[in-house]
N, C-alpha and C positions, 0 to 999 in steps of 0.2 A: 371721298368727300362727303361730309355730312350736310344734309340740307334741312331747312326748317320745314317740317311737314304740317299739313292741316290736321286738326284735332282728330278726325275719324281714323287717321292712319296710325295712331299710337297703338302699340301692342299691349293690350291690357294684361294678357297672361304673363308676358315677360316682365311687366311692371310688378305684378303680384309676386313673382319669384324673387325679384330684386328687393321688394318690400320685406319678404320673409327673411332675407339674408341680412338686413340692416347694414348693407355695405355702403360705406361713405363715398365710394366712387360714384354712386348714383345720386348723391345729394344735390338737390337743385335741378336735376334733369327731369324730374317729374314730381308731382304731389299726389297724395292719396286722400280722397275725400270719402268719408264714411257716412253712409246714408242714415244709419241708426243713431248717430250722434250729432250730425250736422257740422262736423269739424273736419278740416283738412290738415294733413301732416307731411313732414319730410320722410323720405325712406329710412332715415336713421332713427326715427322716433322709437323709444323703448317701451311704449305702452303695449299691452297685449295685442298681438296681431289680429286685426279684424277678419271676419269670415269673407271669403272671396265674393259672395253674392252681395255683400254690403259695401263693396269698394267701387269707386269711380276714380279714374286716373286722368290727370291734366298735366300738360307740359309747363304751364305757367300758373303762378299763384293768382293772377288776375282772372284766369278762366275759372278756377275753383270759386273765387269770391263772386264772380258774375253768376255762377250757378247757385249761389245762396249759402255757401259753406263759410264757416268762420275759422280763423287760424288757431292751431293748437297752442295752448299756453305752456305746454311742457317742452316740445321740440322746437317751437318758435320758428316758423317758416321765414321770418325776416333775417335769420342768421345764415340761411342757405346761400351758397354762391349762386350768382346769376347765371341763367342759361345763355350760352353763346354759341349758336349754330352759325356756320359760315358757308357761303356759297359765292362763287365768282361768275356764275353762268345764268342762274334763274333770276329774271328781273324783279319778280314779286318778292322773292326771298331777300335779295339785296336791298330793296326798298324797306322791308320790315327791319332788316339788320340796322340800317342807317337811322331809321326812326326810333327804334328802341334804344340805341346807343345815346341818342339825343335826349330821349325821355328819362333815361336812367340817371342823367347828370343833374344833381340837385340845383345847380346854378340856373337851370331852366324852369324850375318849379314855381313859376309865377301864377298866382291864383286869378288869372284872367277869366273872362266869361268863356264858355265852351267854344263859341264860334271863333273868337280871336285866337285862342291857343291852337286849335286845329288848323286854322288858316295859316297861322305863322309857321307851323311845322311843315305843312304842305308846300308853302312857298319856298321854304329853305330847301326842300327836296326836289323842287321843280315839277310838282304834279298838282292836280286839282285836289281840293279838300275831299270831294266825293270819291275820287279814285283811291286816295289814301285810306279812307274809312272802309271802302270795299275790300281792299287788299288785307287790311287788319282783320276784318270779319272773316275773310276766307282762310287766312293763315292761322290766326289766333283765336277766333271766335269772340273777340271783344273789340271795342273801338279804341282808338289811341287814347282818348280821355279816360276810359275805364282802366286801361293799362296804367296810365299815369296815376290815377287815384289810388290804385292798389299799392304802387310803389311808395307813394306819400304816406299812406296809412300804415304800412308795414314799418316804414322808417320811424313814424311817430310811436308805434308800438314798442320798438326797440328802445327808444329814448325814455319812454314811460317805465319800462322794465329795468333798465340798466343805469339810469341816472336819477338825480334828484332835481333836475331842471323843472322850473314851474311850468304848469300846463300851458300858460300863455306863450312862454318862450318856445316850448315844443311845437305848438301850433304854427308859429311863425317860421321856425327852423325847418319844419316839414313842408313848407310851401303854401300854407293856408293864410289868407289875408286877414282872418279874424278868428277868434276863439269860437264864435257862434257857428261859423261854417265848419270848423274843425269838429266841434261837438256833434253837429248834425250829421256829418259824414260818418263819424265813428259809431254813433248809435244806429244809424241806418244799416251799416255794413256788419258790425260786430255785435249789435244788440246789447252793448255795454257802454257806460259812460267811461271816458278816458281814465278817470281816477280809479275805476274799478280794476284796471289792469296794472295798477301800481303794485309792486311787491311790498311786503310789510316793511322792509327796510331797503332803502336805496343804497346798495353796497358799491355802486360804481364810482362814487366820488370820494376823494381823499384830499388832504391838504395840498397834494401835488398832482392835481388833475383829475380827469374823469376817465374811467376805464370801461371799454366795451369789447365784445368778442366778435370776430369775423370768421365765418366758416370758409373752408376750401376743400376741394376734392383731392384725395390721394391718388397716385403717389406724388409727393412733393419733395424734391431734393433741397431741403432747407439749407444744408451746409453749402451747397453750390451757390444758391442765391445769396447767402450772406457773404461768401467769399468774393462774389462778383462785386457787391457793394463795397466790401472792405478795400479792394484794389483801387477804388475810385473815390475814396473818402477825402473830403477837404477838412482839415483841422479847424475847429471852431464852428463848422456848419453841421458836422455829423460825427458820430462815434459808434463803435461797436465794442462792447465790453465782453468779459469772460462768461457772462451768464448763459447765452449771449443775448443782449438787448441792443437793438439798433435805435439810436436817438438822432433826431435831426431838428434843426430850426426850420420854420416855415413862415412864409408871408402869403396871405390870401387877400386879393382885392375883389370884393363883391359889393354891389349896390353903391358904388362910388366911394367906398370906405376901405381903408387898408387895415388888416388885422395881422398881427405878428404873434408868434408863440413857438411852442415846441411839441414834439410827440415822441413817444417811445413805443417800439414794436417788439414783441417777444412771441415766439412760436410755442404753442402747446400741441406738440405732435401727437400725443395720445388721443386728444379730442379733435384733431384735425382743425385747429383754430389758430388764428393770430390774435393775441391779446394786445389791444391798442390803448395806450394812455395818452390823453390830450390835455394840454394846459388850459386853465380856466379862461385865458384870453382868447382861445379859439372855440370855446364850448358852444357859443351860439351858432357857430358854423360847423357843428359836428357832422351833419349829413354830407356836406361837400368834402370835409376832411376824410371821412370814411370812404367816400367815392374815390378820392385820390389815392388813398392807401391801398384799396382793393386793386387799383390799376398798377400802382408801383410794384406790388408784390405778385401781380398776375393771379389773384385769388380766384377769378372766375373762369380760368382755363378749364377745359374739359379734356383730361388726359386720355380718356377712352377714344374719343374721336381723333385726337392728334396722333396717338400711338398707332391707330389703325393704318395711318399713312406712313409714319416715320419710324416705327419700331424696327422694321426689316433693315433699312440702311443705317440706323443708329440704335442698335440694340441696347446700349448702355445708357441711353439718355431719356428713359421713360419718365423720370421725375423732374426733368429740367423745365424751367419756366423762362419766359422772356422778361427780364427785369425792366421795370418802367422807371418813372420818375415822379416825384411829388410836384415838381415844377417843370413844365414843358419848356419854358424859356431857358432855365438853367441847363437842361439837358441839351438844348439846341446850341447854346454857346459853347458848351463843353465838347460837343461834336465838332464844331469848327476848330476849337483849339487842338483837337485830336487828329486833325488831318495830317496823314503821312508821318506821324511820330508815334512813339510807344505810349502805352497807357500811363506809365510812370511819368514820362515827360509831360503829357497832357495834364496830369494831376498837378504837377509842379506849377504850370502856367495858370491853372484854375486857382490854385492856392494864392498866387501872387495877385490875381485879379480880385479875389475876395479881400485880401489884406488891404488892397489899395482902395477899392470902391464899395466894399460891403459895409453894411450898417451894423454897429454894435447892438447887442441885445442881452438883457439880463434874464438868466434862467437859473433853476436850482442845481444845474449841472455844470461843473467846471469845464467840461469838454464842449459845451455849447455856448458860444459867445458872439457869433456873427451870423448875419443873414447874407444870402447871395445877392449881388447887386441887382437892382430893379432895371427893367427895360428903359425907363425914363432916364436913369443915371447913365447907363452905357450908351444911350442914344446921343448924349452930349459929350461923350468921352473924346478927348483930343488924341490925335495920332501919336504925338510925342509921349503922352502919358501911357498909352498902351505899348508903345515901342520900348519904353524903359523897362517893361516887364518881360521883355524877350519875345513879344508877339510880333511876327513879321507883318509887313504892310498889307499883304493880301488878306490875311486873317483879321487885321485891324478893320479893314473896310467891310469885311463880311459881318463882324460882330456889331459894328455901328448900324449897318443896314438892317440886320436882323432885329436889333433893338428898336429901331424906328418902325419897322414893319409891325411889331407887336404893340408898341406904345402909341403910334400915330395912325396906322392903317387897320388896326384890329386883327392882325394875323393871329389865328387861333392855333395853339399847339397842345391839344389834348385829345382824348379819345372820341369826342363828339365832333371833331373837325371833319370837313369834306376832304377825304384823303387825296384823291387825284388833284383837286384844285389846290390843296395846300402844298403838295409836292411840286406842282408847276410854279406856284408862287415862290417857294424856297429856291428853286433852281434859277429863277429870274434875278435873284439877288447876287451881287458881285461876290465871287469867292466861294459860292456854294454850288457844288456839282451833284451828280447823281448819288455818289457814295454818301455824302452828308445828308442829303434829302431822304434817302432810303433808311439810313440809320435813325434819323429823327422819326420817320414814320413807324419804324419798328418799335422804338422805345417810348416816345412821347405821344404819338398818335394812336398807339396800341393796335396797329394794323398787322394782322397775323400773317399776311402774305408779302411783307416787305422783303426785298432781297438786294443788298449792296453788292452787285455782281463784280465790282472792281476792287473789292477788299482783298488785300494781299494775304492776310492771315487765312482768309477763306480759301484762296487759291492754294496755299500750302496744305490746308486740311483736305482739300479735294484732290490734291495731286495734279493740278493743272497749271501751276505757275510757270513751268518751262515750255508750255505749248505756245504756239504762235499767237493765238488770241485767247488768253486765259479767261477774260471776262465773258466772252461769248461762250466758251466751253462751260463755265460755271453756270451761266444762265440756262443753257440747254439741259444740263444735268438737273437743274432745280425744278424743271417743269413737272417732274414726277412727284414733287413734294407739295404742290398746290392743294389747298389754300393755306398751308401751314409753313411757308418758307421762312418766316421769322424764327420759328422754333427750330427749323433745320439749321439755320445759321448758328444759333446758340449751341446746338448739339455738335455741329461740325467744329466750332471753336473749342469746345470741351474735349472732343475726341482727338482732334489733331489730324486724323486720317480716317477716311471712310471710303468704302467701295461704292461707286456711283455709276448708274447706267450711262453709257456713252463716254466715260472717262477712262483712259488707259493709264492705270497707275503703274 
């Protein structure tokens, strides 16, 4: 199990060896600050390797910026995958995990005064503002607000470099209430005006959307991820062509306003990046779109930490990721539809649901014509209308209750949700049991330790289906895979069979 360690415990010599290798597996796991230049870089940066005595190493970009270093304009630290250490035992580490997940989500980037933001986050986590700051200082060496400011500034830096968005729009999209505040923060941290970071030509925008690049750490089994999505695609909502590019329609509700559009995602495996193209209708929401895409494709996973636990029982699964979802509500509805039936049958029901309740949308792509139904629409769906689609009564009730939970009670189904509380809330809804709640936690809530112990395919893969208590046996076997059981589930499904401790195959 990998824990989030305090700054002094980082191994500088190991970091320097990784820096010399330029290995993309270490991308985002640490940053190198060079005292002779005042700049910090990713381990993959191709500039001349600095001398060892001129290097300082930090686990997070916020730490490097707090120490007075500016981001490299060549390797661009904002493209690095985010650091995701996980622990299920250390209270301080868990608190920092939950706080950084919340702070990383652009939907929370409101430019409140410092006291309001810090108090709001502390209240959500059930601790005092003072305790939260103390834990951050101990674990990361920066305050929550310093961490947040770095995330916002690096996001703005990416938009300045990759798009032709006006500076005013970039400031607002990056969570600043005014251009004045944005400019002041930029000059203070980077000693440059925002426009000085503009490239000579903004190559990210075309007549068909804005393009940005998102980094990930290898190994990444791209074919397996795309195959997973292909099996579950709904016509009109998503497509996967021969290039291969994955396209999907998307609705985002932020600030009391609904935005609709489309996106295309294509892997550049040579550079360990995902190339994302987003419609102009979603451009002002580019940071939250990027955040959702990173989660949907699991770009921030750390294979080194995961494989340290799972390589031995799943030797062929080192590059597998946990596919997420661009829309947590859509994923949850489809999880309900998939109860006790095959993937193909569940896809058929989802297709009928979209054809009946989905909203049409115009896009440049003939394959993208509809949006998934909104929670408000499905909350009002009549039983007869759902029944005509072949959805049984128990699942009809579950879908309507789920939709009302999201639309009326504010049930959150994304990576910044309180996982235990959300699982409890889901299981309290009619027709939603532990399997469905765990599946939603695994893919929509991005919880790395979810485990649907009652899954029949998992029982088959683990060889416990014919035992007296297969769910109990699967749960017992899974304890050795903490805190990465979601990844173990994906690997078990892919492998079909695995030798597990405590299971007699």
